[in-house]
N, C-alpha and C positions, 0 to 999 in steps of 0.2 A: 825443531824436530829433525832428526837425521834422515837423510834419504837412503834408500836401499835399492840396489840394482838386483832385480830378481826376475828371471825368465818366466816364472809362474805368477808374477804379479803379487799384490798384497796377500791374497788368499794363500798362495804357496808359502809365503814367508810365515804367516800365522800357523799354517799346518805344520811346518817344520819346527817352529817353536813349541807347539803343543806336543809334537812327537818327541822332541828332546826332553820335555818335562816327563812324559810317560816313561821314557827309558830310564831317567834318573829315579823315578818313583819305583819302578820295577827292580832296579838294582838295590835300592834301599830296602825294599821288602825282602829280597833274597838274602841280603846281608843280615837283616834282623832275624830271619829264620835260622841262619847258621850260628849266630852268637847267642840266641835265646837261652840255651842250656847253661851258658857261662855267666849270666848276669844276676843270678840269684834272685833276690827280692824284687829286682826291677823287671823280671820276666813279664809280669802282667802289663806293665806300662809299655814295654817293648812290643808285646803282642797287640796291644791297642793301637800303637803307632803303625804297626804293620797292616792292620785292618784298614786304618784310615788311608794309608798310602795305596793299598789295593783298590779301595773304592774310588779314590781320586784318580788313579790311573784309568780305571774303567770309565769314569765320567769323561775324562779328557779324550779317551779313545773315541767315545761316542760323539763328542763334540767335533773332533777332527774329521770323522766320517761324514757327519752332517754338513760340515763346511765344504768338504771335497765334493759332495753331491750337488752343491748349489751351482 
């Protein structure tokens, strides 16, 4: 396993990783909203993916907050 130098310790590293995932999911959701009108028959699938990304982002944000509070 690789070692990591992190002033905030392991919890800080995990929080930053989670926050990076949240940012990526939010960007995906925003992009999906922008292109939805252009994908025709795939709109329903894209909207479903957007909802999943939104829920995952919210769940990860709660997890990050819980970890930060410990």
